[in-house]
C-alpha positions in Angstrom: 134.0 124.3 101.5 134.7 120.6 101.0 138.2 119.4 100.3 137.5 119.1 96.6 136.1 122.7 96.3 132.7 121.7 95.1 130.7 123.6 97.7 129.7 123.5 101.4 129.5 120.3 103.2 126.0 119.4 104.4 125.4 119.6 108.2 123.2 116.5 108.0 120.8 114.4 105.9 117.0 114.6 105.9 114.1 113.0 104.2 112.5 115.8 102.0 109.1 115.9 100.4 106.7 118.2 98.6 103.2 119.0 99.7 100.6 117.4 97.4 99.0 119.9 95.0 95.5 118.6 95.9 94.6 117.1 99.3 91.5 115.2 100.3 89.7 115.9 103.6 86.4 115.1 105.2 84.1 112.1 105.1 85.3 109.7 102.4 87.8 112.3 101.1 85.0 114.3 99.3 86.4 117.7 100.2 89.3 118.8 98.0 91.8 121.5 99.0 94.8 123.1 97.4 97.8 122.3 99.5 97.5 122.4 103.3 96.6 125.1 105.8 100.2 125.8 106.7 101.9 124.9 103.5 101.3 125.9 99.9 100.9 123.2 97.2 104.3 121.9 96.1 106.0 123.5 99.1 109.3 121.7 100.0 109.2 120.3 103.6 111.8 118.5 105.6 110.6 115.5 107.6 112.0 115.2 111.1 113.3 111.8 112.3 110.4 109.8 113.7 110.1 110.0 117.5 107.3 107.5 117.7 105.9 104.6 115.8 107.0 104.7 112.1 103.6 103.1 111.2 101.9 106.3 112.4 100.4 108.2 109.5 101.4 111.5 111.1 104.9 112.9 110.7 106.5 116.1 111.9 107.6 118.3 109.0 109.5 121.6 109.0 109.0 124.1 106.2 108.4 127.7 105.4 104.9 128.7 106.4 102.4 129.7 103.7 101.8 133.1 105.3 105.4 133.9 106.3 108.1 132.6 104.0 111.0 134.0 106.2 110.8 131.5 109.2 110.5 127.8 109.6 107.5 126.2 111.3 107.2 122.6 112.6 103.8 121.0 112.0 102.5 117.4 112.2 100.9 116.4 108.9 99.6 113.1 107.4 102.1 111.3 105.2 99.4 110.9 102.5 99.6 114.7 101.9 103.3 114.4 100.9 104.8 113.3 97.6 108.1 112.9 95.9 110.0 111.7 99.0 113.8 111.8 98.7 117.0 112.2 100.8 118.8 115.6 100.7 121.5 117.4 102.6 120.6 120.1 105.2 122.8 123.1 105.0 121.0 125.5 107.4 121.9 125.3 111.1 118.5 126.8 111.9 116.7 124.2 109.9 118.7 121.4 111.5 117.9 122.6 115.0 114.2 122.9 114.1 114.3 119.2 112.9 116.0 118.1 116.1 119.0 116.7 114.3 119.7 114.9 111.1 119.1 111.3 109.9 121.4 108.4 109.5 122.0 108.0 105.7 120.8 104.3 105.5 117.8 104.9 107.7 116.8 108.0 105.7 116.9 106.1 102.4 114.9 103.2 103.9 112.2 105.6 105.2 112.0 107.6 102.0 111.5 104.4 100.0 109.0 103.0 102.6 107.0 106.2 103.1 107.1 106.9 99.4 105.1 103.7 98.6 101.4 104.4 98.6 99.8 102.6 101.6 96.5 102.6 103.3 95.8 102.6 107.1 94.3 99.2 107.8 91.8 97.9 110.3 90.7 94.3 110.8 87.4 93.3 112.4 88.3 90.8 115.2 85.6 89.7 117.6 83.3 92.5 116.5 85.9 95.2 117.1 88.1 97.0 114.6 91.9 96.7 115.4 94.7 98.5 113.7 97.2 96.4 111.8 100.2 97.4 109.7 99.3 99.3 106.5 98.7 97.6 103.2 99.7 98.8 99.7 97.3 101.0 97.7 95.2 99.5 96.0 94.5 97.0 98.9 94.7 93.3 98.3 91.4 91.4 98.4 92.7 89.1 101.2 95.0 89.8 104.2 96.6 87.3 106.4 97.1 88.5 110.0 98.2 86.3 113.0 97.3 83.1 111.1 93.8 84.1 110.0 92.7 85.2 106.6 90.6 88.4 106.3 88.6 89.7 103.3 88.5 93.3 102.1 85.1 94.7 103.2 85.7 98.3 102.1 88.1 101.0 101.4 88.1 104.7 101.0 90.7 107.5 100.8 93.5 106.4 103.1 91.8 103.5 104.7 91.1 99.7 104.1 88.8 97.6 106.3 88.9 93.8 106.5 86.5 91.3 107.9 86.6 87.5 108.6 83.4 87.2 106.6 83.9 86.9 102.8 82.0 89.6 100.8 78.5 88.6 99.7 79.5 88.4 96.0 82.1 85.6 96.6 80.6 82.1 96.5 82.1 79.6 98.8 84.1 76.8 97.1 82.5 73.4 97.0 84.7 70.5 98.0 
């Protein structure tokens, strides 16, 4: 119990989310599924602190498996399949161990806010090759500035935005 008698003290903090009710898969997001293979739609999952690049669309989550609700499983899922991100206390020592530890409170709030904002994975065509750049907001802006150059939106689909140095054909160049 806490000193004020309101209940148990949390063992740590964690970013928590729910699995999206409907998830899109396949070419262009044409295949719709209910929830994910390992988690039912709306299932509560706890997001482990990132151990690699925070721009990476995949995160490790811990939750109760769709087929066995008694034990926790850790699975890497795409952030786009998660919704309603928030910071909550962790009260289970088993869950905290499966997460690999808790979050710093300020960092958890920042990540919940950052990851909770819809973003698209972004690629820019530079010298005929597609290069990954930091994600853009969803819906994507028509123009993107990267390393001093301006790129134009050349296409977007579920979860991705592509930019090119060439303006789209429907844009007429300005006359001086």
